[in-house]
N, C-alpha and C positions, 0 to 999 in steps of 0.2 A: 353664674352670671354676676358680673362685677357691679359694685356700687362705687360711685364717685363721691368722695367726701371732700368738700372744699371748705376751708376755714378762712374767713376774712377777718383780720384783726384791724380794728378801727381805733381812731384816736380816743382817749378816755372820755367817757360820758357822751359818746356820739352814736351808739348803736341805734337808739331811737330815731335819730335824724337820718341814719343810713338806710333804714328799712324801707321807707316809701320809695326812694329812687331804685333800690334793689328790686322791689316788687315790680315796678314799671319796667325795669330792664329785663327781668325774667319773662314778663308777658310779651315784650317786644322782640325777644330773642329766644324763641322756643328751642329746646334742645332735643336731640334724638333720644335721650334717656328720659324715663318717667320721673318727674319731680315728686319727691316724697315728703320733704320737710325743710323748713327754715327755722333754725333754733338760735335763740339768743338768751344768755343767762343773766340774771340779776344778782346771783350769788355764784361763787365758784369761778369759772373761767370768764372773767369780765372782759368786755370790749372785744368779744369774738362773736361772729355770726357763722353758724355751721349750715351748709347746704348739703342735702342728701339727694342724689339721683340714682336710679336703678337702670342698668343697661342690659340689653340682650346680647350685645357683642362688644368685644374690645375695640373693633374698628369704629363703631359709633362713639364710644367713649373718647378715643383718640381724636376723632373729628371735632367733637365738641370742645375738647381742651385746646385744640389748635385754633378754633374760632375765638375762644376767650382770649388766648394769647395775642391774637392779632387785633383785638378790639381796642379802640382808642380810649375808652372809658369802661374797662371791664366791671361788670356788675353795677354800673351806674353810680358808684360811690367812690371813685378813685381819689377824689379830693379829701376824703375822710379815712382812706386806707393807709395803714402803716405796714401791713404785711399780708401775705396770702400763701396758703399751702393747699395742695391738692394731692390726695392719695387714693389708692384703689383698695377696697375692702371686699371680702367675700363672706356671705352669710353662712353660719354653721348649717350643714346640709340637712340636719334633722329638724330645722325650723322652717316654717313656710316663708316664702318671699315677703319682704316688707311691702306694705301698701300704703298709699296716702290716706289720710283721714283727718277729721277734725277732732282735736282734743282740747281740754281745758289748759293743759300744760304738759310739759315733757321734762324728764330728767334723764341725764346720761352721764357717762363717765368714759374717759380715756385711760387706759392702763398700759404702761410700758411693760413689755414682756421680754424675757430672755429668749435666746434662740431655741431652746428646748421646751418652751412653755406652750405653744399652740396645741400640741397633741394632748397635754395634760388639761388645758383649759377646755378643749373639745370634749374630752371624756367626762369631766366634771359637769359641764353644762348639759350634756346629753342625758345624764342621770337625773339632774335636778330640774330641768326645764318643764316636764309635764306638771309637776306639782306647783311650781312657781307660776306657770301660765294660768292656773286656776285662780290665783290671787289677783293678777292683773296681766293683761296681754302685753307682749313685748313688741316694740316696733322693729328693733334690730339687735342682733348679737352677732358680731362679725369680727374677723381678724384681717389685718393688713397683708397685702401681697406686694406692696411697694413701699418705698420710703427707707429711712435709715435703719430702723429696727422693726421687728414684728410687734404690732400693737393690737390690742383688743378693745373693742368699743361695744357698749350696750346702751340702748335708749329705750326708756319706758314711758308710755303715756301716764299722766297723773289723773286718777279718777277724782271727780268732785261730787 
């Protein structure tokens, strides 16, 4: 089942200003996919807001992307937006589906991968995941199935 990863790049130092209208837009425009997370970093990938949705079908994913493309003010923060990307990811099959939840914080990483890396990444994660999950649960560990190159993403809740 696919995951939609949308990254909204906003003008410098405006992600805090963009989040309230984004939240209102998401409430006013429910998607067919399940909303899992909205992430914004204060260190690392600055000026970016990541939205994560889980879909039961490619058709629902395509319908939601079409609706966003036709919206006059996509995500409610167009005046603050300098760029936007949307890609499709798939969770590693040995991990449970991601689910929404409240956490104190999240950390994540995007890693570019070469064409032959997904299989190697898959094997390494399958071996290491059970022990690592005992330290802290993972929200997502997935690879892209669309976009310029295959990428890998993992997102971890931060325990407090």
